[in-house]
N, C-alpha and C positions, 0 to 999 in steps of 0.2 A: 915455718918457724919451729925451732926445736922446743920440746917441752920436757918436763922433768921425769916423764915416765915413758922413755923410749929405749929400744934396744937396736943396735946397729950391726949389720953384717949377717950374712946368710947362715953361717955356722952358729953364731950366737943366738939367732932367732930359733933355729931348730932345737938347740939345747934348752932354751927357755920353755918352749912348748912341751918338749919331752919331759922336762922337770915339773910340769904342772902349773907353770906360771899362768896367770889369767891374762890372756892376750885379747885386746879388743879388736884390733885390725892390723893387717900386714900390708904394707905398700911394697910393690915389687916393680922393678924397672922393666919396661916393655922390651921384649926380645931376649930376655935373660935365658940362657940355656945351660945344660950340663947336669951331671949326676946329682949334685947337691940341690939344684933347682928342682929336679924331679922328686927328690926326697921331701923337700919343703912342700911342694904341691900336694903330695900324697898325705902328708901330715895335716895340712890345712883342711883338706877334704874329710879326713877321718875325724878330726876334732871339731868340725863345723865352725871354723874360724873365718870371719869376714876378711876378704882380701880385695885389693884393687891393683890393677896394672897401670902404671903411670909413666910419663916421660922422665928422663933423667933430670930435667930441669926442676920438676916438682919435687923429686927426692932431695935434690940439693937445697931447696927451700925449706923442706921439712926438717932437715938436720945437717949441721955443718961438719959432722965427723965423717970418717971414712966408712960409708954405709955399704959399699960393695954391692949396691943394687937392691938392698933390702933394708927396710925400717919397720919395726913393729911398735905399735902403741900398746903398752901394758897397763893394766889397771892396778891402782894402789890398794884395792879392796878385793876380797874374794866374793864370788857370787854364790847365792843360795839356790837350791832347787825349789820349785813351787810347792812340791809335796811336803818338803821339810819345813818350809815357811808356814804353810797352813797348819800342819800337824803341831808344830811347836806353839803356835798361837792358841790353838784349841786347847792344848794341854795346860796352858798357863792360867786358864779359867777367866781370862779377860774377854771382853766383847771385841771381836776382830774388826780392825780398821785397816784396809789396804788401799794403796794408790797405784793405779795403772796409768802409765804414760804412753800414749799411742804415737810413737815416732816423733816425740819431742826432740829437737835436734840442737838447740842452743845450750852450750855447756854452762853458761852463767844462769840461765833460767833453771836448768837442771839443779845447779848448786843451791839456788834460792829456794827451790821447791823442797829439796832434801832438808834444808834448815827448818823450814816450816813444818815438814812432816815429823821431824824429831821433836819439835816443840809441842806438837799436838798429839803425840803418842801413837803415830802410825806404826803398825807392826811390820810393814814391809812395802817396798816399792817394786813394782813389776814393770820391766821394760822389754822391748822387742830386741832381739839380737842384731838385726839389720835395720838401719835407718834411724837409730837412736843416738843421742849424745853419749859419748864415752865419758868415763870418769877420768878427768885430767887434773893437772895442777890448778887450773882455773876453777874447776868444779869443787875441788877440796877447799880452796880459798873462799869461794862464794858461800859454800855451805858452813863456813866457820868451824870446820872439823866435824860437823854433824854426819858426814858421809861415813865416818867410822862407827857411828852408833845406830844407824838405820839399816837393816838387812835389805839388800838389793838382789832381785831375782831376774835372770834373763830367760825369755821364752822365745820359741821360734815365731809364734804368732800371738798377738794380744787377744784375738778372738778365742783361741784355744784356752787361754787363761781365764777368760770370762766364763766359758762353759764349766771349767774346772771349779771355779769359785762358786758358781751357782749350784753345782752338784754337791758342794760342801755346805750348803745352807747359807750362803752369803749373797745378799742382794747387790746388784751392780747398778750404779747410778752414773749415767753419762752426762758430763757438763757440756751443754750445747744450747745455742740460741734457737735451734730448730724445734721448739716446743712451746706450749702455752704455760706449762707448769714452772713455777719458780722453785728455787732451792728450799724455800720456807714452807712449801706445800708437802714435803716428804717427811716420813718418819725415819730418822737416822740413828736412833738409839739402838737399833738391832744390828747384827753383823752386816757390815757394809764395805763395799769397795767403790771408790770414786775413780772414774776415767776422765783424764784430761787429754786433749788432743794436741796435735802439732801447732806451732805458732801460726803457720800460714794456711793450713788446710783443715784444721780442726780434727775431729775424730773421724776415722775412716767409716764409710757407709756400712760395711759388714759388722763392725764393732758396735756402731750406733744401733743397728737393727737388733743386735743380740742383747743389749742392755735391758734390765728389768724396768728401769725408770729413766726418763730424761728430765733434766732440770736446767734452768737458766737463771742468771742473776738479773734482777730488775735494774734497768738502766734509765736514768732520768735526765742525763745531759745530752749533748750533741754528739759526743764520741760513742760509737756503737759497741765498743768492746774494751776489756781490760787486758793488760799483759797477763800471759798465762800463769805466771808465778803468783801474781796478785789474786787472780781469780781462784787459783787453787787454795790459797790461804783463806779466802772467804768461805769456800766449801768446807774445808777441814774444821775451821772454827765454829761453823754451824753444827757440825757433828759433835764437837766438844760441848757446845752450849746445850744441845738437846740431851746428851748423856748425863751432864751434870744436873740438869733439871729432873731427870728420871731416877737419879741415885738416892 
């Protein structure tokens, strides 16, 4: 299905990347050959852009225009570097609050989380370059436009971002049921980053192991978990509550 943030055609995609457009992913027809294709491959490798080789049938489903074997999903927002994100937050004098999403893949959940993040004063959202939901028209709509107000950062690996934040004096709290500690046991008025996991797998073991604290939400019903966007909202508003009580 075509979305509002796509570029069609191999030359158009090459020019978009060369012009510095933020490209989330490029879909390439299997078996495509030629000089332009080689140029595109080199550019994708150089810029570390996620790509996938797919059958012609899938390309036709992704977009109805004359795609010439190549379709790129572009982002309506520019991404920030982690260094700039942390530095600007520190310079603001505010107590840092970051959100890390470990390979969360549903664009509507992503949009709902961005909306909550904006409402709770999150200074930035950090996602992984591969395996994460892109910023699409659905994301923009679900976020109610909040995506344009919350800085988003892409990193190669969430675990590396965890180490960077810890080195900057920011505690990292992983939201997981694999602990006896509840969210309400933790001090969150200090510089904090919350990690939320993928809808199906949760937080990856390496990221979970690297976190300073693990916390779960108390569950009293028969259902064992909440939707990730709802759980994220509970975590973020507990941070807000503690910080307001300490102010």
